C-alpha distance (Angstrom), angle and dihedral (degrees) to the residues before:
residue distance angle dihedral
M1 . . .
N2 3.78 . .
I3 3.79 137.4 .
S4 3.77 92.8 -104.2
Q5 3.82 91.5 60.0
L6 3.77 91.1 51.7
E7 3.78 91.4 49.1
T8 3.82 89.4 51.0
L9 3.83 92.5 51.5
L10 3.81 90.2 49.2
T11 3.82 92.1 50.0
I12 3.80 91.9 48.8
S13 3.80 90.7 51.2
K14 3.81 88.4 56.5
T15 3.82 100.3 41.5
M16 3.84 97.7 33.4
S17 3.79 86.7 -144.8
F18 3.80 135.7 94.8
R19 3.84 89.8 -152.6
K20 3.82 95.9 51.3
A21 3.79 91.9 43.6
G22 3.83 89.2 53.1
E23 3.82 90.7 50.8
L24 3.82 92.3 52.0
L25 3.82 92.5 46.1
N26 3.81 95.9 40.6
L27 3.81 90.1 -118.8
T28 3.78 130.5 129.0
Q29 3.78 117.0 -111.7
P30 3.85 91.3 -111.8
A31 3.84 89.1 53.3
V32 3.81 90.1 51.9
S33 3.79 90.8 49.3
A34 3.81 91.7 47.4
Q35 3.84 92.4 53.0
I36 3.76 93.1 50.8
K37 3.83 92.0 44.4
S38 3.83 89.1 51.7
L39 3.82 90.4 53.6
E40 3.79 92.5 48.1
D41 3.79 91.7 48.9
E42 3.80 92.7 48.7
F43 3.80 93.5 50.4
K44 3.81 94.9 33.8
T45 3.78 95.0 -129.0
V46 3.82 142.7 99.1
L47 3.80 112.1 -104.9
I48 3.83 101.2 172.9
D49 3.78 133.1 44.8
R50 3.79 100.7 -143.4
N51 3.81 95.7 -158.8
Q52 3.78 113.9 112.6
P53 2.94 120.1 -60.2
V54 3.81 94.3 36.3
T55 3.82 111.3 -124.2
L56 3.78 136.5 173.9
T57 3.77 119.3 -104.8
D58 3.81 120.3 -128.2
R59 3.78 88.8 -94.6
G60 3.78 89.1 45.8
Q61 3.81 90.2 56.6
V62 3.80 91.9 52.0
F63 3.78 90.0 46.2
L64 3.84 90.5 49.4
E65 3.82 91.8 54.9
H66 3.75 91.3 56.5
A67 3.81 92.3 41.1
E68 3.80 90.2 54.9
R69 3.81 90.4 51.5
I70 3.79 91.5 49.0
L71 3.81 91.8 48.4
A72 3.82 90.4 48.5
I73 3.79 90.4 52.6
V74 3.81 90.5 49.1
E75 3.83 90.4 51.3
E76 3.82 90.7 47.9
L77 3.80 89.2 51.5
K78 3.81 91.7 50.0
Q79 3.79 90.2 49.0
K80 3.80 92.7 49.9
L81 3.78 92.0 48.2
S82 3.79 89.2 49.6
D83 3.83 91.2 46.8
L84 3.81 89.3 56.6
N85 3.81 88.0 66.9
E86 3.80 90.2 53.8
T87 3.77 102.7 32.8
P88 3.81 114.7 25.4
Q89 3.78 113.0 -140.1
G90 3.76 138.8 165.8
H91 3.76 142.7 86.5
I92 3.80 128.7 -63.5
I93 3.81 124.4 -164.9
L94 3.79 104.9 -153.7
G95 3.80 126.5 -171.5
T96 3.78 129.4 -165.2
T97 3.80 143.7 135.8
S98 3.80 120.7 -71.5
S99 3.85 91.4 -112.0
I100 3.77 94.1 52.4
A101 3.80 89.8 44.6
I102 3.81 90.2 54.8
Q103 3.80 101.4 34.7
I104 3.82 105.5 32.4
L105 3.80 111.6 19.3
P106 3.86 97.8 62.7
R107 3.82 89.8 62.0
V108 3.80 92.4 45.4
L109 3.80 99.0 42.0
S110 3.80 96.9 43.3
Y111 3.79 89.0 60.5
F112 3.80 93.3 41.9
Q113 3.83 95.7 48.8
D114 3.81 91.1 48.9
Q115 3.79 91.3 52.5
F116 3.81 98.6 39.1
P117 3.84 109.9 25.2
M118 3.84 92.1 167.6
I119 3.79 91.7 65.0
K120 3.80 113.4 87.4
T121 3.78 125.1 -161.9
T122 3.80 132.6 -157.7
I123 3.79 114.5 -162.7
H124 3.81 124.8 -154.8
T125 3.84 119.5 -172.5
M126 3.80 120.0 -151.3
P127 3.80 141.8 146.2
S128 3.79 111.5 -62.5
S129 3.80 93.1 -114.4
Q130 3.83 91.0 59.3
V131 3.77 96.0 53.6
M132 3.79 96.4 75.6
A133 3.82 92.8 43.7
S134 3.80 90.9 51.4
V135 3.77 92.5 50.0
E136 3.84 90.3 49.1
N137 3.82 94.2 50.5
G138 3.79 91.9 46.2
T139 3.82 98.4 -112.1
L140 3.79 88.3 118.9
D141 3.80 129.5 38.6
I142 3.79 95.3 -155.9
G143 3.80 134.1 8.4
I144 3.80 132.6 -160.8
T145 3.80 112.0 -159.6
Y146 3.80 147.6 118.5
L147 3.80 110.3 -56.2
S148 3.75 99.0 -143.4
E149 3.76 95.3 125.2
R150 3.82 128.1 62.3
N151 3.79 121.0 -141.2
P152 3.83 122.2 178.9
N153 3.83 90.2 -150.1
L154 3.81 92.9 58.8
L155 3.80 134.6 69.4
T156 3.79 117.4 -147.0
S157 3.78 138.5 -173.6
V158 3.84 125.2 -169.8
L159 3.81 114.9 -122.1
Y160 3.81 101.5 176.8
Y161 3.79 142.9 -28.4
D162 3.79 126.9 -105.1
T163 3.81 136.5 -174.2
F164 3.81 133.6 -153.2
E165 3.82 118.2 -119.5
L166 3.76 138.6 -167.7
V167 3.81 112.1 -117.0
V168 3.81 133.1 -179.3
A169 3.81 136.8 177.2
P170 3.85 117.3 -94.2
D171 3.83 91.5 -106.2
H172 3.79 94.4 48.3
P173 3.85 113.6 119.1
L174 3.84 90.4 -116.4
S175 3.80 96.3 46.5
G176 3.81 93.5 102.0
L177 3.81 92.8 59.6
K178 3.81 122.7 95.1
H179 3.83 94.5 -168.8
I180 3.77 138.3 20.5
T181 3.78 134.8 175.7
V182 3.77 121.5 -118.5
D183 3.82 93.8 -114.9
K184 3.80 90.0 63.6
L185 3.82 90.5 64.6
K186 3.80 92.4 71.9
D187 3.81 99.2 101.3
I188 3.81 101.9 24.7
P189 3.82 115.5 117.6
F190 3.79 106.8 -115.0
I191 3.76 135.0 -158.6
M192 3.78 104.6 -151.8
L193 3.74 140.2 -169.1
S194 3.78 113.5 -110.7
P195 3.81 117.6 -86.6
D196 3.83 92.7 -108.6
T197 3.83 92.7 66.3
L198 3.79 123.4 93.2
G199 3.80 91.2 -131.9
R200 3.78 91.0 57.3
R201 3.80 91.7 47.6
F202 3.78 90.0 54.2
V203 3.82 91.6 50.8
D204 3.77 92.2 46.3
R205 3.81 91.3 53.0
L206 3.77 90.8 48.0
F207 3.81 93.9 50.8
K208 3.78 91.4 45.5
Q209 3.79 90.2 51.9
Y210 3.81 90.1 55.7
D211 3.78 93.9 39.1
I212 3.77 93.9 -116.0
Q213 3.80 124.0 153.4
P214 3.80 103.5 -156.9
N215 3.79 120.6 -141.0
I216 3.82 98.5 -124.5
V217 3.78 112.8 -170.2
M218 3.79 98.0 168.9
E219 3.81 139.7 13.9
L220 3.81 123.8 -157.6
S221 3.79 133.7 179.3
S222 3.81 100.3 -126.8
S223 3.79 139.9 37.6
E224 3.80 89.5 -124.0
E225 3.79 91.4 61.5
V226 3.82 91.5 42.7
K227 3.81 90.6 53.5
R228 3.78 93.5 50.7
M229 3.82 91.5 53.3
A230 3.83 91.4 46.4
E231 3.81 90.8 50.2
I232 3.80 90.5 59.6
N233 3.80 88.8 49.5
L234 3.79 99.6 -111.9
G235 3.77 89.4 138.6
A236 3.81 146.1 -44.6
A237 3.81 119.3 -72.3
I238 3.81 140.3 -159.6
V239 3.78 111.2 -144.5
S240 3.79 142.4 151.2
K241 3.78 113.7 -65.1
Q242 3.82 90.3 -138.8
S243 3.81 89.9 56.5
I244 3.83 96.0 57.8
A245 3.84 102.2 51.6
N246 3.81 93.3 106.9
E247 3.82 94.7 43.8
L248 3.81 91.2 51.1
R249 3.79 91.1 49.2
L250 3.81 92.5 49.1
G251 3.82 91.8 43.7
T252 3.82 94.7 -124.7
L253 3.79 90.2 122.8
R254 3.82 132.8 29.5
M255 3.79 124.7 -151.1
I256 3.80 121.3 -137.2
K257 3.78 117.6 -163.5
V258 3.79 117.4 -122.4
N259 3.80 111.0 -178.2
E260 3.77 93.5 -153.4
L261 3.83 89.9 60.6
E262 3.79 93.7 54.8
L263 3.78 98.2 103.4
S264 3.80 120.5 127.5
H265 3.81 116.3 -122.3
P266 3.82 118.5 -162.3
V267 3.78 116.3 -128.3
G268 3.76 115.7 -163.5
V269 3.76 152.7 147.4
V270 3.80 120.9 -80.3
Y271 3.81 130.5 -162.8
K272 3.78 135.6 162.3
S273 3.78 118.8 -88.8
G274 3.81 114.8 -118.1
R275 3.80 97.7 10.3
Y276 3.81 122.3 131.1
L277 3.79 111.6 -98.2
N278 3.79 113.2 -150.6
S279 3.82 118.6 -147.2
A280 3.83 91.9 -94.9
M281 3.82 92.0 55.2
Q282 3.79 92.5 43.6
Q283 3.79 92.0 52.5
F284 3.81 93.5 43.7
L285 3.81 93.5 50.2
S286 3.78 92.5 44.9
D287 3.79 93.1 51.2
L288 3.81 93.4 42.3
K289 3.80 93.8 51.2
G290 3.79 91.0 45.8
M291 3.83 95.4 54.9
P292 3.82 116.1 104.6
E293 3.78 116.4 -115.0
D294 3.80 93.0 -112.3
H295 3.84 88.9 64.1
F296 3.79 88.0 69.7
I297 3.80 100.1 37.1
S298 3.77 115.3 81.0
S299 3.80 116.8 -122.4
E300 3.83 92.2 -152.8
């Protein structure tokens, strides 16, 4: 059974003629007869009484009711597929770090949800190093993370650049300083990101380069947790500059410049190469890539 056969049966029921049905469908009368005969053979029943005028049998009437429902569903499907081109809709599973989710995503998603209310997003937060792996294995549709690692199976696009900064509580012994050299960090108690984060890997490489063994008193999985511990003066911390805008404004943390930390780290969007992108993902990626850098960077 195919859609064309159902359309032919429906047209015959309206015209009560094989010839007129063929004219409307641009089919020869034998082609119309063959389609109906094929249906009757498949379902082992007689659908049409071929006496003049042509009418449907009782079984043909039952068959027509179901055929009309099937054709209506097909038309609805066609319309929905067509609507996707006009009004993107669907579901996006997005993964990022807790800091980006708190600091960056509200500005991005508030705009996106206003423009495309039929697109729904589910957000998973995780260490930065897990974002790319989760996109690659299909757990996530799209990731937003630091782009310090290259992966041939992933496509990336830079959204903005971030740096990592040294921060301390206002009553920390170093809080009065505006600047410090990296060698002075040797004996300072540190609250660190966990080793599986890209921020921690950067700091570890830096300390190794300058032959520094940091005094790590605590390790936590996210910058948000690290900041809270630093605010109550349990140690100094090195975290994303974009993640501390609010704390600097409120005065709960103070930033101390360390020249050796001043390296720009690209933050961007990640998605799997070669995968099908539904209309929601296409629209989200298009809008995200088109946003100016200052849309992501806090002005506080």
